[in-house]
LODRENKE-342008 format. One line per 2 residues: number of its first residue (from 0); their letters; for each residue x, y, z of C-alpha. Coordinates in steps of 0.5 Angstrom, whole numbers, plus 500, padded with zeros to 3 digits. Each point is the difference from the previous one (the first is absolute). Example, Ala and Ser with C-alpha at 12.3 -4.5 7.8 and 13.67 -1.06 7.14 Angstrom:
2
0	as	525/491/516 ~ 502/507/498
***
This chain:
834
0	mt	563/108/829 ~ 503/495/495
2	ni	494/499/496 ~ 500/508/499
4	ls	507/500/498 ~ 499/495/495
6	mi	494/503/497 ~ 504/507/499
8	lf	505/495/497 ~ 495/497/495
10	vi	498/507/498 ~ 506/503/499
12	ln	503/493/496 ~ 493/502/495
14	ll	501/507/499 ~ 507/498/497
16	ff	497/496/496 ~ 496/503/497
18	fk	503/507/500 ~ 500/504/494
20	ls	507/502/496 ~ 503/507/502
22	ta	507/498/498 ~ 505/498/494
24	id	498/492/499 ~ 499/496/494
26	ti	494/496/502 ~ 493/500/501
28	tq	497/494/504 ~ 493/497/501
30	fq	500/504/506 ~ 502/506/498
32	sl	499/506/495 ~ 503/506/496
34	dd	497/507/502 ~ 500/506/495
36	gn	506/504/503 ~ 504/493/501
38	tl	505/496/495 ~ 503/494/499
40	vs	508/500/499 ~ 503/494/496
42	nd	505/497/505 ~ 506/503/496
44	gt	497/507/501 ~ 500/501/492
46	fe	492/500/499 ~ 494/503/503
48	lg	493/499/500 ~ 494/504/503
50	ff	495/505/498 ~ 501/506/495
52	tp	497/505/496 ~ 502/502/493
54	gs	501/508/498 ~ 494/504/500
56	st	495/494/502 ~ 496/498/506
58	nr	500/493/499 ~ 504/495/504
60	yv	503/495/498 ~ 505/494/503
62	gi	507/499/496 ~ 507/498/500
64	wy	505/506/499 ~ 508/499/502
66	kn	501/503/508 ~ 506/503/499
68	ip	500/504/493 ~ 498/507/502
70	kr	495/501/493 ~ 495/495/502
72	ri	498/496/493 ~ 494/495/501
74	vw	502/493/498 ~ 494/496/501
76	va	493/501/502 ~ 495/496/503
78	nr	494/504/499 ~ 501/503/493
80	dn	494/500/498 ~ 496/500/507
82	pi	502/507/503 ~ 499/501/508
84	kd	495/506/500 ~ 499/501/507
86	nn	505/504/503 ~ 499/498/507
88	sn	507/497/501 ~ 498/497/506
90	st	494/495/496 ~ 505/497/495
92	ml	504/494/501 ~ 503/494/496
94	ii	499/494/504 ~ 501/492/499
96	sn	491/498/501 ~ 498/494/503
98	eg	500/496/493 ~ 507/501/498
100	nl	500/506/496 ~ 504/507/500
102	vl	494/505/500 ~ 500/507/501
104	ls	494/503/503 ~ 498/507/501
106	nn	493/504/504 ~ 502/496/507
108	nq	501/494/496 ~ 493/500/497
110	tl	503/501/493 ~ 504/494/495
112	vw	505/505/496 ~ 504/494/498
114	st	501/493/501 ~ 506/495/498
116	ni	494/495/497 ~ 504/494/502
118	tt	495/494/499 ~ 505/494/502
120	rs	499/495/505 ~ 506/501/504
122	ls	497/506/503 ~ 497/496/505
124	tt	504/500/505 ~ 500/508/500
126	ss	505/501/506 ~ 506/498/497
128	hv	500/504/494 ~ 503/508/500
130	aq	501/505/496 ~ 508/502/498
132	ll	502/505/497 ~ 507/498/497
134	dn	507/503/499 ~ 498/499/492
136	gn	495/504/501 ~ 494/495/499
138	fv	494/500/505 ~ 498/492/501
140	ik	496/496/504 ~ 504/493/503
142	an	500/495/505 ~ 503/503/506
144	nn	505/495/501 ~ 503/502/491
146	td	506/504/501 ~ 502/500/493
148	qq	499/505/496 ~ 501/497/494
150	sn	494/495/501 ~ 495/497/495
152	nf	496/499/505 ~ 496/507/502
154	lw	494/500/500 ~ 499/507/498
156	qg	505/504/497 ~ 499/507/498
158	fd	506/499/494 ~ 494/496/497
160	fp	496/507/499 ~ 505/505/498
162	cd	498/507/498 ~ 504/505/496
164	tl	507/498/503 ~ 504/494/498
166	lp	505/499/507 ~ 507/496/500
168	dm	498/492/500 ~ 493/501/499
170	kl	496/496/493 ~ 498/504/494
172	gw	495/494/497 ~ 496/494/500
174	dl	500/494/506 ~ 497/495/495
176	ki	497/495/505 ~ 496/504/503
178	gl	498/505/494 ~ 503/507/504
180	nr	502/505/496 ~ 505/506/503
182	pl	500/506/496 ~ 502/507/502
184	ts	494/505/499 ~ 502/507/501
186	wk	496/505/505 ~ 495/505/497
188	nw	504/506/502 ~ 504/502/506
190	dd	495/501/504 ~ 496/494/499
192	ps	503/493/500 ~ 495/496/497
194	sg	500/496/493 ~ 502/504/494
196	dl	500/498/494 ~ 507/499/498
198	tw	502/493/501 ~ 507/495/500
200	gi	499/494/500 ~ 503/493/497
202	vl	495/498/494 ~ 499/492/499
204	rs	502/498/494 ~ 504/494/496
206	np	507/504/502 ~ 497/506/506
208	ei	502/507/499 ~ 499/506/505
210	vl	495/504/497 ~ 499/508/502
212	kr	492/502/498 ~ 496/506/502
214	gs	493/497/500 ~ 500/495/495
216	ve	505/504/495 ~ 507/497/500
218	ih	505/505/501 ~ 507/495/500
220	rs	502/493/501 ~ 506/498/503
222	gp	501/494/494 ~ 502/493/502
224	wn	504/498/505 ~ 506/497/496
226	gv	503/497/506 ~ 505/505/502
228	gf	495/506/499 ~ 494/502/497
230	sg	501/502/493 ~ 498/507/500
232	ap	504/502/506 ~ 506/506/498
234	me	507/498/502 ~ 499/504/506
236	iv	495/497/503 ~ 503/493/499
238	ts	506/502/502 ~ 498/503/506
240	tv	504/501/506 ~ 494/502/505
242	vv	495/493/498 ~ 502/494/498
244	ar	493/497/496 ~ 497/493/501
246	sv	494/497/495 ~ 497/493/502
248	nn	496/496/495 ~ 497/494/502
250	sn	494/495/501 ~ 499/503/508
252	ev	501/508/498 ~ 502/505/495
254	yy	504/506/503 ~ 505/506/500
256	sy	504/502/506 ~ 506/504/502
258	sl	506/500/506 ~ 504/507/501
260	vn	507/498/499 ~ 502/505/506
262	ks	495/498/505 ~ 502/506/503
264	nv	496/504/495 ~ 493/502/500
266	si	497/498/493 ~ 493/499/497
268	ty	496/500/494 ~ 493/504/500
270	ln	495/502/495 ~ 499/507/498
272	qt	493/502/498 ~ 501/507/498
274	ls	505/498/495 ~ 498/493/499
276	lh	506/496/501 ~ 504/496/504
278	er	506/503/504 ~ 505/497/505
280	ii	503/505/504 ~ 505/500/506
282	ws	501/504/506 ~ 506/504/501
284	pe	502/502/507 ~ 504/504/498
286	dn	496/505/496 ~ 494/498/504
288	tw	496/498/495 ~ 497/495/495
290	sg	503/500/493 ~ 499/497/494
292	ie	504/495/497 ~ 496/496/494
294	sv	492/501/498 ~ 497/496/494
296	pk	497/503/495 ~ 506/503/499
298	dd	500/503/493 ~ 495/499/494
300	cd	503/494/498 ~ 498/496/507
302	vy	493/502/498 ~ 496/494/498
304	nh	500/498/492 ~ 502/507/499
306	cg	502/499/492 ~ 495/494/498
308	py	502/493/498 ~ 508/499/498
310	gn	501/507/502 ~ 506/501/503
312	ci	500/506/505 ~ 507/502/501
314	yn	501/506/505 ~ 505/505/497
316	ps	500/501/493 ~ 494/503/496
318	pi	495/498/498 ~ 501/494/507
320	cq	495/496/496 ~ 504/495/495
322	cl	497/494/496 ~ 505/494/502
324	dg	504/497/494 ~ 497/497/495
326	fe	493/504/501 ~ 497/506/497
328	pk	494/505/503 ~ 493/497/499
330	sp	498/508/498 ~ 506/503/497
332	qn	497/506/501 ~ 497/500/507
334	wd	507/497/502 ~ 502/507/497
336	as	496/504/504 ~ 502/496/506
338	nw	494/497/501 ~ 503/493/501
340	tq	494/497/503 ~ 499/495/494
342	gc	507/498/501 ~ 504/495/494
344	vr	499/494/496 ~ 505/496/496
346	kg	503/502/493 ~ 497/497/495
348	ee	494/497/506 ~ 495/500/494
350	tw	503/494/497 ~ 503/497/506
352	nc	498/493/501 ~ 500/496/507
354	gv	504/493/499 ~ 503/503/493
356	nd	508/501/501 ~ 498/503/508
358	gf	507/503/503 ~ 502/503/507
360	gt	503/506/500 ~ 504/502/506
362	fs	499/506/504 ~ 503/501/506
364	gl	500/507/506 ~ 492/500/500
366	kl	496/499/506 ~ 496/494/498
368	pd	492/501/497 ~ 494/500/505
370	tt	499/493/502 ~ 492/499/500
372	ht	501/495/494 ~ 505/496/501
374	wv	503/493/502 ~ 505/498/504
376	da	504/493/502 ~ 506/500/505
378	nm	503/494/498 ~ 501/501/492
380	tl	505/501/496 ~ 500/506/496
382	en	501/496/493 ~ 494/496/502
384	ck	497/507/502 ~ 501/502/493
386	nk	496/494/497 ~ 494/501/505
388	cl	500/507/497 ~ 500/497/493
390	en	495/496/501 ~ 494/506/500
392	cs	500/505/496 ~ 497/505/505
394	cm	507/499/505 ~ 504/506/498
396	ay	506/500/504 ~ 503/496/505
398	sn	506/500/505 ~ 504/497/506
400	ld	496/500/506 ~ 505/501/505
402	va	506/504/498 ~ 505/498/506
404	gd	506/496/497 ~ 500/497/493
406	gs	492/502/501 ~ 495/495/500
408	gc	492/499/499 ~ 495/501/495
410	si	496/507/500 ~ 496/500/493
412	wf	495/506/498 ~ 493/501/496
414	gd	497/504/496 ~ 503/508/499
416	li	507/502/505 ~ 498/506/504
418	dl	503/504/505 ~ 507/500/497
420	kq	506/504/501 ~ 507/501/500
422	il	504/498/507 ~ 507/498/501
424	tf	499/497/507 ~ 501/492/498
426	qq	503/496/495 ~ 493/497/497
428	yl	498/498/493 ~ 494/500/497
430	yi	499/496/494 ~ 494/504/495
432	rm	496/495/495 ~ 501/503/493
434	da	502/498/493 ~ 506/495/500
436	st	503/504/493 ~ 501/507/504
438	vd	504/496/506 ~ 507/498/499
440	ss	503/494/504 ~ 502/504/505
442	gd	492/503/502 ~ 502/507/497
444	vs	495/503/497 ~ 501/502/493
446	gg	501/508/501 ~ 502/498/508
448	kk	505/504/502 ~ 505/495/499
450	nh	499/500/492 ~ 500/507/500
452	tl	508/499/503 ~ 501/495/496
454	ai	498/505/493 ~ 504/506/503
456	av	506/495/501 ~ 500/498/493
458	ti	499/507/498 ~ 505/504/504
460	pl	505/500/494 ~ 495/503/495
462	vv	497/505/506 ~ 507/502/501
464	il	501/502/492 ~ 494/503/500
466	ll	501/504/507 ~ 503/506/496
468	vi	496/501/495 ~ 493/499/504
470	iv	503/506/505 ~ 502/504/495
472	fy	493/500/496 ~ 497/501/507
474	vy	504/506/501 ~ 498/502/493
476	mr	493/499/501 ~ 499/504/506
478	kr	503/506/497 ~ 495/500/495
480	kq	494/498/504 ~ 502/506/504
482	re	500/505/494 ~ 494/497/498
484	ns	495/499/506 ~ 501/506/506
486	ei	495/497/503 ~ 503/494/502
488	nt	506/504/502 ~ 497/504/505
490	lt	498/493/504 ~ 507/498/500
492	ee	503/507/502 ~ 503/499/506
494	kd	506/497/500 ~ 499/495/505
496	ed	494/497/497 ~ 503/498/494
498	qq	501/493/500 ~ 492/499/503
500	df	495/496/496 ~ 494/500/501
502	el	498/493/501 ~ 493/501/499
504	pf	495/498/494 ~ 498/505/496
506	fn	494/502/496 ~ 498/503/495
508	is	497/507/499 ~ 494/497/497
510	tm	499/495/505 ~ 499/506/505
512	is	495/504/495 ~ 496/494/500
514	at	500/499/507 ~ 498/506/503
516	nd	495/503/494 ~ 506/505/497
518	fs	501/502/507 ~ 493/503/501
520	ny	499/504/506 ~ 494/494/502
522	nk	506/496/501 ~ 504/505/504
524	lg	501/498/508 ~ 504/506/502
526	eg	506/505/499 ~ 507/497/503
528	gf	506/505/501 ~ 503/498/492
530	gp	493/500/497 ~ 493/496/499
532	vy	499/493/502 ~ 495/496/496
534	kg	496/494/501 ~ 500/495/494
536	tl	498/493/498 ~ 505/495/496
538	at	497/498/494 ~ 503/494/499
540	dg	498/497/507 ~ 495/505/503
542	qe	505/501/506 ~ 499/508/504
544	ia	506/504/501 ~ 502/507/502
546	vk	504/504/494 ~ 504/505/503
548	rl	502/505/494 ~ 506/505/501
550	sg	498/507/498 ~ 504/502/494
552	ss	501/507/503 ~ 504/498/506
554	kq	508/499/498 ~ 501/498/508
556	gt	495/494/499 ~ 504/497/495
558	re	505/499/506 ~ 495/497/504
560	fk	497/496/495 ~ 506/496/498
562	ne	501/500/508 ~ 494/497/501
564	vi	500/495/494 ~ 507/497/503
566	lc	498/500/507 ~ 493/496/498
568	ak	504/495/495 ~ 505/498/507
570	lq	494/500/506 ~ 495/495/502
572	hr	496/500/506 ~ 493/498/502
574	nl	500/507/503 ~ 503/504/494
576	vk	495/502/493 ~ 502/495/495
578	vl	502/503/493 ~ 498/496/494
580	gc	504/504/495 ~ 502/506/497
582	ci	499/504/493 ~ 505/504/497
584	qg	498/502/493 ~ 502/507/496
586	ee	498/506/507 ~ 496/495/503
588	rm	502/496/506 ~ 496/497/504
590	li	499/494/506 ~ 495/495/501
592	ye	498/498/507 ~ 495/495/502
594	ym	493/503/502 ~ 499/502/507
596	pn	492/500/500 ~ 500/503/507
598	ks	506/505/497 ~ 504/504/505
600	ld	499/501/508 ~ 499/508/500
602	sf	493/498/496 ~ 498/496/507
604	lf	504/503/505 ~ 498/507/499
606	ds	493/500/497 ~ 494/500/506
608	aq	496/495/497 ~ 505/495/497
610	kk	505/500/506 ~ 494/496/504
612	ll	502/494/495 ~ 506/500/503
614	dw	500/497/507 ~ 506/499/505
616	yk	501/493/498 ~ 501/502/493
618	rf	503/507/502 ~ 506/496/504
620	ni	501/494/494 ~ 502/506/495
622	ic	505/503/506 ~ 503/494/500
624	gv	500/498/494 ~ 503/507/498
626	ar	505/498/505 ~ 502/493/497
628	gl	501/504/493 ~ 504/506/503
630	iy	505/493/503 ~ 500/497/493
632	lh	503/506/497 ~ 504/502/506
634	qd	504/494/501 ~ 496/494/496
636	sr	500/501/493 ~ 506/499/495
638	lr	501/508/500 ~ 500/505/507
640	ii	494/505/498 ~ 498/506/503
642	hr	493/502/498 ~ 500/507/501
644	dl	493/501/500 ~ 497/496/504
646	kp	493/503/502 ~ 492/498/498
648	sn	499/501/493 ~ 507/496/499
650	il	495/494/504 ~ 496/496/495
652	ld	495/494/503 ~ 498/494/496
654	nd	494/496/501 ~ 500/498/506
656	mn	503/507/503 ~ 507/498/501
658	ak	506/505/499 ~ 504/501/493
660	is	505/505/501 ~ 501/504/493
662	df	503/506/496 ~ 508/498/500
664	gl	501/507/496 ~ 503/503/505
666	ak	504/494/504 ~ 507/500/500
668	ic	504/493/500 ~ 506/499/504
670	gd	506/495/501 ~ 499/494/504
672	dq	505/504/506 ~ 497/506/499
674	ve	493/503/505 ~ 501/507/498
676	gn	502/505/495 ~ 499/508/499
678	tk	498/504/493 ~ 499/507/498
680	rv	492/498/498 ~ 496/500/505
682	vg	494/496/497 ~ 493/498/504
684	th	494/502/503 ~ 499/505/505
686	gy	498/497/508 ~ 504/493/497
688	ma	506/502/500 ~ 506/499/505
690	pe	503/507/503 ~ 507/498/499
692	ya	498/498/492 ~ 496/506/500
694	id	504/505/502 ~ 507/497/499
696	gl	498/495/494 ~ 503/494/504
698	fs	496/494/499 ~ 500/493/503
700	tk	496/494/502 ~ 498/504/506
702	sd	498/506/496 ~ 494/495/497
704	vf	499/498/507 ~ 498/507/502
706	sf	495/499/494 ~ 497/494/502
708	gv	500/504/508 ~ 495/504/496
710	ll	497/496/496 ~ 498/495/506
712	le	497/506/504 ~ 496/503/495
714	iv	497/492/498 ~ 499/499/508
716	sg	496/508/500 ~ 496/500/493
718	qk	503/507/500 ~ 506/503/496
720	nk	507/503/502 ~ 501/505/495
722	gl	498/507/502 ~ 496/502/506
724	tf	495/494/501 ~ 499/502/507
726	ps	499/508/501 ~ 496/500/506
728	nn	508/498/504 ~ 504/503/494
730	hn	503/493/498 ~ 501/496/494
732	lv	499/493/501 ~ 506/498/503
734	gh	501/505/505 ~ 492/498/503
736	aw	503/494/500 ~ 505/501/504
738	rl	497/505/504 ~ 494/494/501
740	wk	506/496/502 ~ 503/504/506
742	eg	493/501/503 ~ 499/493/500
744	ns	494/501/495 ~ 502/495/494
746	ee	493/497/500 ~ 498/507/497
748	li	504/500/494 ~ 496/493/497
750	dd	495/501/494 ~ 493/500/503
752	cl	497/496/495 ~ 506/495/503
754	kd	496/500/508 ~ 496/493/498
756	sy	506/496/497 ~ 506/502/502
758	ip	505/497/506 ~ 502/505/505
760	se	507/496/501 ~ 501/500/492
762	al	498/507/499 ~ 504/504/506
764	rs	506/495/498 ~ 500/502/492
766	iq	499/508/503 ~ 506/499/505
768	vg	504/496/494 ~ 498/506/496
770	ll	503/505/504 ~ 507/496/500
772	cl	499/500/493 ~ 500/507/500
774	ql	507/503/505 ~ 503/505/497
776	hp	507/497/500 ~ 501/494/495
778	nd	503/496/505 ~ 495/499/505
780	rp	495/498/495 ~ 499/492/500
782	nm	501/496/493 ~ 494/498/496
784	ty	502/492/503 ~ 499/503/507
786	vl	495/504/498 ~ 496/494/498
788	am	502/496/506 ~ 497/505/505
790	lt	494/501/496 ~ 498/492/500
792	ne	504/498/507 ~ 498/502/508
794	sv	507/502/501 ~ 500/507/505
796	la	501/505/495 ~ 505/507/501
798	qp	498/506/502 ~ 500/504/494
800	ke	504/507/500 ~ 497/506/495
802	pg	499/501/493 ~ 502/502/496
804	fi	496/506/495 ~ 494/502/504
806	iq	496/505/498 ~ 498/505/504
808	rv	496/507/500 ~ 504/506/502
810	fd	496/506/503 ~ 503/507/499
812	eg	497/506/503 ~ 493/497/499
814	es	501/498/493 ~ 500/492/498
816	tt	506/497/495 ~ 501/493/499
818	kp	508/499/500 ~ 503/493/499
820	fs	505/498/505 ~ 504/495/503
822	in	503/499/506 ~ 507/502/499
824	ev	496/507/497 ~ 502/499/493
826	ti	495/502/494 ~ 500/495/493
828	sl	501/505/494 ~ 502/498/493
830	id	498/493/499 ~ 497/497/494
832	ar	494/496/502 ~ 494/498/498
***
């Protein structure tokens, strides 16, 4: 009897010892496995590890997410490039192998999907090793008796193999002892966590930097760490109340990491493949959503080397690129045409001789130049740093390596200084080599701001004496000019526009005639609302241009022309068409744009052959590009702009099919605190105008949101909204989309030619976002910032209410007539539309 009881006890103990995990524990031992359907939970309950399927994919992955946040965001994936294609959950498990590696097996343990591939000899005694999910989200293999969650003695750790997310205390950068690099790499898309082509990581140089790249193309660099922060970081990042940044650079490792100021917050940094940026987001329990708090690149000046060598990118002024004091454009003509790639050169470059009368101009408030060709010494004084630079004619600048306290160390640059931008975060000085005759004893460059200030101070008495004479002369000449040139007077007829300045380069009429072959029909690209558009080529540099020629018979067009000139001079964004200049001569009025070889979106979208060239990736990129452009117009530009005529023909496409919003003739400028207005003169295009604007003349940023909703549905469906696009069900596109949504058949709206390329979750999300933009009441519509966030994040979306302006065919006694109506039973009348 005793032997039987002993045998039963032995069997029970062995069964308990070799059990499979089914409870919320944080560890896998040598004799346990984690099956699909079970999870590990970190000791403090913050993180959870288990199996998941992203979006509409059928593949299975092992990943980590925040356990207590309802909107799951995957922060780490073990087998991102090796998905489990066997959907039988009973045949998949995560275990520690006999060799001590963590392995993922499928097909009843017959197929090895993923492994940690540890080769260290310390794995010889595998029974003493465990895999544990730590409280900071790190998944590690360690000795069973190692209780330190911050130990450097882990045999393997997930933090050494990050995916698209940087968690607090995770290291972005290099372990130099073993040659391990730890960059972030984006997901391919929401449904596919495999490695995309967007990366963010430390580039090893004499002075390391964090660089964001798409493939091999550099998008943004952080600037070197200067002891306080990265020199290119804006003030809101350096003084963040959410995180504390840390940079380490020694013989063992080079990395960046951050910690949370308030440990109760949940905040991460991740790569957004769609928008080509890295973004910091924070979880908001009150709103039950992730909110963006910073993203890079933020504007055109964040884009790598936007202004060329020695060009300083200043975001607010127009143009945004300006040569440093003491420098001038290398090609003035290209510079004036907003082509800044050649950058600037020293004034008198052709007569400058290195080593003869050399000096250094002092510049402050700059992001430090690209550090590809640099040399540093942490112990050298600034004076010795200067002398070191003077010894080498290739040395073009020097600065302190560390600006903390009184400053210390030496950093010198060789070759052209590139990727400069104005940034007032740090009091850091950059000393740039130039002819000593152009620099005073304090380092100020002749022609610089301080010298200008001194000159003004000296001449103030003279200015005061001449002021009255100038005012009288100005008034006299203005009245004379108004009498002699009625055409120019029409451009300044509105009182609120009297003080506006075009701020754009002027081209003469002969240049335009030559460029367009005397406005030949062969060069004609199309006919806009206020006149024809021609393709041209500038004889000086061969640059291709598009010339919008105002129709002489359009009195109304003159007003819109001035509006567009003024706006285009002040607006600079990668998703807005770039205006190179204007021509005003006699009765001729023209705008000169950068040429868009792919013309406008409608030429692709509504052409049965051309639309096949727009796969889902291109269409979704266009949708997000237009959204970014509207965000800039509505809130990020110097002016608050309401476009009022957003439609496919006003979306131009560049060589890479990136969207550029164009045609600002009907745009409305609002004050900084003004988000709406009203007008008796309703202008726009049927099918895209919001109900409150078309009926009552009330316009706002939400009017543009409505137009964007129509545009979004057109891009997804490849169909026009105007008129009865779907006669079979008596609806226009908006009505058809709404009917399909209510029936749960939104996928039927997707363009047939996208069947092989579209991502279902993105396409269906886009349709739902479009319907949210089309809601009748403006207050129900989201703003464009939230629209973009909904498009590019996997948050739960609100349910849309019925749209405004559904066009339906009404049958009356056997005869059909088409009547436009909205859900509040009113019709449009007496509108001025194009």
